[in-house]
N, C-alpha and C positions, 0 to 999 in steps of 0.2 A: 791162782793159776788161771782161773776162768777169765779174769780181766786181761791177763797177759795174752791169752789166746785170742781175745776179742780185738785187742789193739795191734797185735803183731802184723796183720796184713797192711796196716797203714803206717806203722812206725817200727823201723829196725831198732835193735838194742843200741843205746848210746855207748860210746867208748868209756873205758875205765883205765886211765893211764897213770903211771908213776914217773916222776921227773927227778933225776939225780941231784940237780942243783937245788931244787926246792926241798928235797929231803935233807940235804946238808944244812940248809937254813933252819929247818924245823928241828932237826935232831932226832927224827923218827921217819919211818916209811909212810908216806902219804900216797893215796890213790885218788885221783881226781875223777869224779863221775861227771862227764861232760853233757849235762842236760842242755847246754847252750848249742849243742849240735842237732837238736830237734828242729823240725821245719819252722816252727814259730820262734825258735831261739830260746825256749824255756820249757820247763818240765810239765806245765799244767795241761798241755795238749793231750797227755796220756789220759787224764781224767775226763776231759771234754769228749774225746772219742768214746770212751767207755760209757759215759752217761747218755750222750745223744744217740748212740747206736741202740740203746735200750728203751727209748721213748715209745709210748703207745702210739698207734696210728693217729688217734684223735689229738694227742698232744703235739705230734709233728705237724698236723694240719693247722693247728692254732698258732704255731710259732712259739719261740722262747724269748724271754727277756732276762738279762742279768746285769750286774754292776761290776765294774772293774777299774783298776788303775792301769791296766794294760795287758799283762800276760794271761790272766784268766779270760779276758775278753777275746784275745786272739785264739785261745783254746776253743771256746764255744763257737766262735765265728768259723774257724776252719772245720770243726766237726760238723757244724750245720751245713756247710758247703758240700761236704762229702755225702751227707745223707738227705739233701734236698729240703732242709728245714729253714724257715725264715728266722733270722736272729736280730734282736734289738739289744744293743749294748749301751748301757748308761755309764758315762765317764764324768769325772769332775772337771770343772773348768780348769784349764792349764795342765791337764794330764800329759804325760810324755808324748810329744807329737809323733815320734817315730812309731810308737806302739799303737796310737790311735789310727795312723795311716795304714798300719798293717791290719788292724781289725777291719777297717773299711775295705781293704783290698780283697778280703774273703767274702765280700758281699753283704756284710752286716750293716744295719742302720745304726748310725752313731747318734746318741742323745746326750748332749753335753750340758750338764746342769749340776750345780752344787759346788761347795768349796773343797770337799774332800770325798774319800770313798764312802763314808757313812751317809753323806747327803745324796750321793749318786745311788747308793743302795736304796734309800727311802724312795727315790724317784722311780727306780725299777719296780719296787713293790707296788707303787701307785699305778704304774702302767699295766702291771699284771692284773690288778684288780679291775681297772677300767676297760681293758681290751680282751681279757681272757687268755693272755699269754701264759705259757708254762714258765713260772718263775724258777730260775736256777740260782740257788744260793752259792756263793763262792766258798762256803765253808761247810754248811750243814747238809751235805749231800753224800750219802754212803757210796754211790757209784763213782763220784769224783775221787773220794778217798781210796777206794779200791784201785782205781786206775792209776793214780800217782804212786800208790804203794808198789807198783811194779818196778820202781826205781830200786827198792830194797831187794826184790827178787833177783834183779839183774846183777846187783853188786855181789850177792852171795854166789850166784852162778858163775860170775866172771872171776872172782877171787875169794874162794871159800875160807882163806886164812884171815880175812878181815876180822878184827876184834873190837873195832870202835867205828861208829858212824857219827859224823857231825852234819846236821841239817839245819837250814834256816827256817824260821817261822814267821809267816805273815798271818794267814788264816789258821795255819797249823795242819792243813790237809796233807801236804807233802811230807812233813816230818812225822806226823802221826801214822800215815799209811806206810811209810818206809820203816818205822819202828816195828809195827806189827809184822811186816814181812820178814825183816832180818831176824827178829827174835823168835818167830815161828820156826825158822830154820835152825838158828843157834841161839838159845836163850841167854847165853853168856856174853853175847855181843853188847857192848855198852853204847847207848844212844845218847848223844848230847844235842840239845836244841840251842839255837842262838837267835836272838832278836836284837834290833837296834835299841840303844839306850834312849833314843828320842821317841820311840814308839813301843813302850814296854807293857802294853795291856795284857798280852798273853802270858808273858813272864810273870807279871803280878798275879794273874789268875791261877797260873800253875802253882804258885807258892801258896796262895790263899785257899784254893779249892773251889772258888766260885767265880763266875764271869765278872770281870772288872773292865772298866772303860777309862779312857783318858780324855783330856781336852784335845783340841786340834794338835796334830803332830807335824813335825818338820824334819824330814830325813831324806838324804839323797837316795836311799833304798826304797823306792816307791812300792816294791813288792813286799816290804815289811811294814808299810804305813797303815797298820790296823789300830783303830781307836777302841774297838769293842771286840772282846773275845767271843768266838762262836762256841756254842754249847757242845756239839758233837765232837769236833776235834779236840776241844779242851779235855773232855773226859778220856779220850784216847791218849793224849799227851801225858795226863796224870798217871795213867795206868802203865804206859809203856816206855816213857822217857826217863832216863836215869839222872840226868843233870841238865841244868838250863843256865845259860850265861847271856850276858849282854855285851855288845861291842859299840864303840863310839863311831862317829862319822869319820874321824881321821883314820881309825883302824880299818874301816871298810875301804876307804880310799886307798890306803896302803895295800890292801888285799888286791884291789883292781890292778894296781901297778905291778905287784909281784906276779900275778897271774900272767900279765903280758910279758914281763921280763923273763920269768923262769919257764913258763909253759907255752908261750907264744899263743895265748888264747885270751879272748875278751870276756870279762865278767861284768855284769851289772852289780849294783850295790848289794842286793840280796844274795847274788851268787858268790860274792866275795866274802860275805859274813862268816861262813864256816872256816875259811882260811884265816880271817882275822881272829876268830876264836881259837884256832889251833896255835897261832903264834902266842896268844895270851897264856895258853894252857900247856906250852911246850914241855915244861918240867913234869907236869902230871902225865903227859902222853909219851914220855920217853920210853922207847923200847916197844911201843905198840904199833899195830898196822891199822892205819886210820883211813877211812873213806871220807872224802870231803865232797859233799853234794854241791856242785857248781850249778845252781838251780836255773840260771838264765844269763844271757849275754846281751840283753836289750838295753844298752846304755846309749844315751845321746852322745854325739861327738863333743858337744860343749861340756858335758859332765866328764867324759873321758879325759878331755884336756885338763879340766880342773884336777882330776885325780893324778895325772902325770906331773902336774906342776906343784901340787900341794903335798903329795905323799912323801914322807921321808924315807 
């Protein structure tokens, strides 16, 4: 609740809508949590505002550095602009250009280096050590997790009858925070995590019980492109998540198309993953009231075109 009070002056609650034609397709009642309606187009801004608002004056004066494939970087950049903190955001070469432009628009310094998120992260850690910046992990930060966990609070406040929540997993902060929030209100709510088949590090770690990593990953869902599981969110996921599933690239692309067709809304790959999982699990979910966390809508026009052309 403290995180919700802290971020509310800057972020109104996002909508939770149900759509009759989508419900008919799924065979159960689904409620879409529109995190794509946030100012940055994604859920992570909740955590950024909660964390940056709590920095010590000395940390604020030194500035912060973080690594991101896009949405987390936008979150930290916007939060820093609100509180007068200098932000440095490390991104991999070839990161989503729209997301990188958005990060820059909030006044953050972009540092482009590395093949993927893990190499951008190593660069951010190096810069923090060299310049004294406050390093902000995209996963192992309790205040980030508390901030994004307000998604779960809002879901249960908006529709208390929800009995299932499906949330995507990249670092695991959003799904983990949401799981804690909804189960603290109603322990009987089932929480289902979903990750990309092409980036299954957290899924494998959840099953094995220890952090696992993969080689370089290739997925259209850059928000799910995590090669190494984070320790803190992994522990939360293992304690609070009931089920974990994977979805394919084609299934996520179909989810993007279905959101546009049935809900007149734009989802990025990560945002479409819960809908993709719901379609796979429709027999299991029949008769339930399911919240789908549409985590973000920051998809490039080129990728959106691919989704509309390729999805069946």
